[in-house]
N, C-alpha and C positions, 0 to 999 in steps of 0.2 A: 722595400716600398712596393705597394700595390696601388694601381690606379684603375678604377672603373670610370669611364668617361660619362658617368651618370646618365643624364638624358641625351648624351652625345653632343652636348652643345659646343664642345671644343674640337669636334671632328667635323671637318667641312666636307671632304670627299676623298675618293681614292679608288684604287683597284688592287686586286690580288690575283696572281697567276699561278695555277697549280698544274700546268701542262707538262712539267718535267717531274716525273715520279720522285717523291721524297723531298721536294723543295717547293717553297712558295716564295715568290718575289712580288714586289709591288711598290706602290707609293701612296702614302696617306698624307693629306694636308691637315695640319693642326692649327688651332688658334695660336697666335704669337710666334710659334716655331716655323710655320710654313711647311713645305714638302719634306717628308721624311721617307727615305728609301728603306725597304723592308726585305730581309732575306731570312727566311725561317726554314728550319729542318722539319719535315713532316708533310702531311697531306690534308686536304679538306676531307670532311666526312663523306660517305658514299653518295649522299644526295646531290653534291656538287663536285665530286672528285674529278680531277682532270680538266676542270673548266677555268675560265677567267671570270671573276666577278667584279662588278663596279658598283660604287655606292655614292650617294649624294645626300647630305643631311640638311633639310630645310630649317632645322632649329639651330643651325650653327651661329655661334656668337664669338667674335674675335675680341674678347675682353681682356683687359690687363691682368685680371686675377689668374687667368690661364698661365701667364708667365711665372707667377709665384708657385703654382702647383705643378705644372709639367715642364717648366722652362729648362730643367736639367735632364730631360729625357735624352737617352742616347740617340745620336743621329750619325750614322744610320742605325736602324733597329736590326740587330742580328740575334737570332735566338731559336727557340723551339716552339712549335705549334702545340697548344693544348687542345683547342676545339675551334674549328671554323665550319659553320654549317648554316643552312637556311631553316633547318628543323632540328634544333639542338636537343630537345628533350620531349619524350612522348606525352608527358603530362602538361606541356605548355603549348600555347598557340605558336605555330611556326613563325619564326622571325630571324633575320640575319644576326648571327652571333659570331664574334671574332675575338679569340682569346689566345694570348701567347705569353711566353716567358723570355725575357731578354737575356743576353749573355751575362749581364751583371745581376741576374736573378730577380729583376723587377717583373712584376706581373701586370699585364695590361688586358683590359676587356672593353669591347665596344659592342653595344646592343642597339639595333636599329629597328624601325618599323618595317613591315613586309614590303611596302611599295618603295622603300628607299634604297634597295639593292636589287641587282638583277644579274643574270648570266649574260655575258657579252656574246653577241652573235659573231660567227666567224667573219662575216662581211665587215664588221666594225673593229677588227683587231689591228689595223695598220699601225697607228701611233703606239698602241700598247705593246705590240711586238718589239718595236725598236727600243722602247724604254725597258722592257723586261730583259732583253738581251744585254743591254748596257749594265743593268743592275747585277745580273748573273756574272758577267765578266768582271765587274769591279769588286764584288763582295764574296765570290765563291771561295777565295783563298783565306778569308777571314773567319769562316765558319768553323767552330770548334765543338767539342762535346757539349751537350745541353746541360742546363742548370738543374740542381736538385730542387724539387718543388717543396720539400719539407721545410726549408728555411724561409719561405715566403710568408709575409704577414699582410693581412688586409688593413688598410688605413681608413 
């Protein structure tokens, strides 16, 4: 199963932390599901590598349909980064792009408008530091080899 969160309406907000080389941890709040912890192998692309990003979606809708489509999403999300960048493609207008494969080989993609995501300043990392450490401690032992991307289909 592949899920692009379309106009992002089922993604409320979240953060992703790539300050530890080779891993990204974070928390994303989805419609119906609520907060989902994330632990991904890989790194952000060079434009934001080694940073913490945060995002908030003004188009968020907490509608019942989300439960039918994404209600069985793995929680927590453990997997492999495909591409996370604020400038994902030279032929496109720069915009926040978050794409990963879960351990069950599900493919997820979130695209946002430029003003909806930002690099978190060091002075604002207090709460995020604590959550990031907790996610790393809780999920590091559950990370396994990444999925094969060949068997993934878009829906």
